[in-house]
C-alpha positions as MATLAB code, in Angstrom:
seq = 'MTIDWLTTLAAVWRPRREALRPVRQLDDVGFDDLLGIDAQKSAFRDNLELFIAGSRANNVLLWGARGTGKSSLVKCALNAYAECGLRIVEVDKDDLSDLTEIVDDLRDLPQRFLVFCDDLSFDEGETGFKHLKSVLEGSIELPPSNVLLCATSNRRHLVSEQATDNEAVEIVDGELHYGDRIEEKLSLADRFGLWLSFYPNTMAQYLAIVDALFDQRVAGFEDIDRQALHRAAKQFAMTRASRSGRTARQFFVQYRGG';
ca = [
     179.571   88.927   75.570;
     179.642   87.071   78.869;
     179.432   89.299   81.942;
     181.849   88.666   84.809;
     179.555   89.572   87.693;
     182.403   89.305   90.185;
     183.908   92.481   88.759;
     180.906   94.025   86.990;
     178.430   95.778   89.271;
     175.875   96.940   86.704;
     174.896   96.326   83.098;
     172.425   97.701   80.571;
     170.526   95.673   77.982;
     171.371   96.418   74.342;
     168.649   94.852   72.165;
     170.397   95.234   68.802;
     173.274   93.140   70.094;
     170.942   90.989   72.199;
     173.383   91.273   75.072;
     174.106   93.050   78.314;
     176.784   95.743   78.224;
     178.805   96.299   81.413;
     178.570   99.766   82.954;
     182.054  101.164   83.464;
     181.308  104.575   84.976;
     178.976  104.573   87.961;
     177.423  107.530   89.738;
     178.913  107.646   93.246;
     175.779  109.132   94.853;
     175.070  107.888   98.369;
     171.947  107.679  100.482;
     173.107  110.621  102.594;
     173.122  112.766   99.438;
     169.359  112.346   98.976;
     167.608  114.913  101.102;
     163.975  115.312  102.066;
     162.933  111.696  101.387;
     163.952  109.953  104.617;
     160.790  107.835  104.882;
     161.155  106.579  101.306;
     164.840  105.789  101.813;
     164.119  103.829  104.980;
     161.339  101.722  103.436;
     163.390  101.103  100.292;
     166.450   99.983  102.243;
     164.476   97.748  104.606;
     162.944   95.891  101.654;
     166.258   95.691   99.802;
     168.087   94.301  102.823;
     165.509   91.525  103.083;
     166.186   90.676   99.447;
     169.967   90.713   99.871;
     169.684   88.484  102.940;
     167.786   85.899  100.888;
     164.376   86.576  102.407;
     161.235   87.316  100.442;
     160.973   90.938   99.392;
     158.576   93.004   97.334;
     159.088   94.334   93.836;
     159.288   98.111   94.074;
     157.427  100.912   92.322;
     158.825  104.408   92.902;
     156.284  106.869   91.565;
     155.669  110.588   91.766;
     157.034  114.005   90.905;
     160.061  114.382   88.674;
     163.469  115.110   90.143;
     162.640  113.836   93.614;
     165.260  111.080   93.858;
     163.476  108.008   92.500;
     166.220  106.885   90.100;
     168.941  108.042   92.461;
     167.700  105.599   95.109;
     168.649  102.738   92.800;
     172.124  104.177   92.209;
     172.563  104.576   95.965;
     171.546  100.970   96.499;
     174.308   99.717   94.235;
     176.946  101.833   95.936;
     175.797  100.758   99.396;
     175.258   97.041   98.795;
     177.540   95.970   95.938;
     179.909   94.355   98.425;
     176.959   92.286   99.662;
     176.448   90.860   96.174;
     173.876   93.298   94.795;
     174.010   93.952   91.050;
     171.893   96.174   88.778;
     170.544   95.344   85.324;
     168.805   98.205   83.535;
     166.226   97.450   80.863;
     164.496  100.118   78.786;
     160.708  100.105   78.555;
     160.875   99.445   74.827;
     162.903   96.282   75.437;
     160.602   94.578   77.928;
     159.843   91.888   75.371;
     163.380   90.618   76.118;
     162.873   90.633   79.879;
     162.023   86.963   80.273;
     165.243   85.938   78.506;
     167.286   88.359   80.584;
     165.802   87.018   83.806;
     166.422   83.438   82.681;
     170.117   84.250   82.272;
     170.268   85.650   85.811;
     168.257   82.941   87.530;
     171.078   80.571   88.498;
     173.759   83.136   89.331;
     174.908   83.628   92.937;
     174.503   87.406   92.941;
     171.297   89.289   93.823;
     169.963   91.298   90.875;
     167.839   94.415   90.940;
     166.308   94.723   87.456;
     165.650   98.412   86.939;
     163.189  100.058   84.537;
     163.428  103.836   84.637;
     160.610  106.216   83.697;
     158.180  103.386   83.092;
     154.733  104.232   81.750;
     152.471  103.003   79.002;
     150.141  104.961   76.777;
     146.860  103.759   75.397;
     147.421  100.935   72.933;
     150.891   99.939   74.140;
     151.188   96.298   75.148;
     154.706   96.111   76.562;
     153.374   95.993   80.098;
     152.143   92.440   79.480;
     155.758   91.207   79.289;
     156.439   92.863   82.622;
     153.355   91.306   84.219;
     154.458   87.796   83.319;
     157.870   88.275   84.910;
     156.425   89.845   88.037;
     153.861   87.174   88.868;
     151.983   86.067   85.792;
     153.773   82.877   84.735;
     153.399   79.235   85.669;
     157.010   79.429   86.900;
     157.796   81.374   90.037;
     160.085   84.398   89.616;
     163.705   83.633   90.543;
     164.537   84.357   94.168;
     167.680   86.295   93.191;
     165.860   88.842   90.988;
     163.852   91.820   92.197;
     162.187   94.368   89.921;
     162.236   98.094   90.549;
     160.496  100.651   88.346;
     160.231  104.425   88.489;
     157.298  106.294   87.013;
     155.429  109.566   87.107;
     152.190  107.537   87.027;
     150.941  105.637   90.041;
     149.295  102.923   87.929;
     151.948  103.027   85.170;
     149.312  102.887   82.421;
     147.484  105.957   81.100;
     143.926  106.247   82.344;
     141.135  107.666   80.210;
     137.814  109.084   81.318;
     136.070  106.432   79.223;
     137.667  103.710   81.371;
     135.236  104.604   84.135;
     132.125  104.009   82.059;
     131.945  100.342   83.078;
     132.406  100.991   86.804;
     129.451   99.738   88.845;
     128.411   99.938   92.478;
     127.020   96.601   93.669;
     125.728   96.341   97.232;
     127.717   99.417   98.136;
     130.956   98.039   96.677;
     132.871   99.520   93.747;
     133.380   97.100   90.842;
     135.805   98.169   88.130;
     135.317   97.383   84.458;
     137.627   95.084   82.532;
     139.774   97.901   81.124;
     140.517   99.377   84.541;
     141.115   95.935   86.051;
     143.721   95.186   83.377;
     145.495   98.480   83.983;
     145.493   98.156   87.773;
     146.736   94.586   87.596;
     150.213   95.715   86.546;
     150.819   98.130   89.418;
     149.297   95.626   91.850;
     152.168   93.261   91.146;
     154.565   95.695   92.820;
     154.289   94.968   96.525;
     156.055   98.121   97.671;
     154.812  101.479   96.407;
     156.803  104.522   97.465;
     155.357  107.946   96.675;
     157.387  111.074   95.914;
     155.617  114.428   96.127;
     156.608  117.947   95.028;
     158.449  119.962   97.646;
     157.099  123.032   99.311;
     159.303  126.095   99.044;
     160.431  125.572  102.634;
     161.477  121.988  101.858;
     163.287  123.092   98.724;
     165.249  125.760  100.602;
     166.078  123.273  103.349;
     167.650  121.009  100.701;
     169.600  123.960   99.302;
     170.872  124.793  102.803;
     171.852  121.171  103.428;
     173.779  120.957  100.146;
     175.771  124.083  100.960;
     176.276  123.015  104.574;
     177.647  119.624  103.498;
     179.914  120.814  100.704;
     180.929  124.410  101.311;
     183.384  125.360  104.011;
     182.334  128.451  105.939;
     178.675  128.117  104.931;
     177.669  129.941  108.090;
     179.260  133.083  106.658;
     177.184  133.043  103.452;
     174.406  135.630  103.193;
     171.484  133.215  103.693;
     168.824  135.656  102.502;
     170.675  136.367   99.263;
     171.228  132.644   98.748;
     167.533  131.922   99.213;
     166.505  134.698   96.841;
     168.780  133.247   94.175;
     167.500  129.721   94.868;
     163.867  130.831   94.574;
     164.556  132.601   91.300;
     166.300  129.514   89.956;
     163.345  127.329   90.953;
     160.930  129.692   89.215;
     162.831  129.431   85.932;
     162.632  125.627   86.170;
     159.026  125.514   87.409;
     160.277  122.984   89.928;
     161.317  122.837   93.580;
     162.695  119.301   93.453;
     165.899  117.982   94.950;
     167.296  117.808   91.414;
     166.599  121.512   90.968;
     168.320  122.249   94.270;
     171.421  120.327   93.132;
     171.415  122.138   89.777;
     171.198  125.454   91.597;
     174.106  124.453   93.807;
     176.271  123.655   90.762;
     175.400  126.933   89.042;
     175.786  129.085   92.134;
     179.119  127.601   93.105;
     180.348  127.811   89.526;
     179.477  131.474   89.228;
];
């Protein structure tokens, strides 16, 4: 199936069909909906605007705690910059062996493509990261100027690290020299020029997000019993063992639905 990128804003790779499938229903989340990550949003947008303008930009690694807005940043980007020619192609980790062919198909198109890999990490023995390395910077051919890679992960270096990896580390003339296994693992993350870190919220940050959600979306929020709201929000966070922005949004849905 040939994608009409004039009308299609996003597509996902379907390996069994060896084709991209257009996304018909998009999440309408906007940058203003993501709370508590202003520094990450600013750095992400600055880099993305360079890319859209045709300037050199860095591939992006969004790593850190779950539910903190990493994947949502990509959705926001599409909603904010689709009119500027930005398009999203999502590729699953298990399908990275097809990535070079996908990128080849995008290379000569006029649009700007953000190739998105969500929840990217590799366990010991997995080799899929080698396909990603070649597309990022490891080929004799330069990456296409209209394609930028963005990955989210809970791991800073994307690849699992074992205690035994450190056995070959040496200190030579006061400098740390990694062994071959660590060097190979670090070489993947090093190909992402922009690393943005997402950390767990404190309780105060979590409650501030809850307050902002209610303030934005509930008329007469000033009349709500704030102490009762916070008690309910804390209890909800305890049941989830999380104080993330995602948890705050889930609490908002449940509280307003009750």
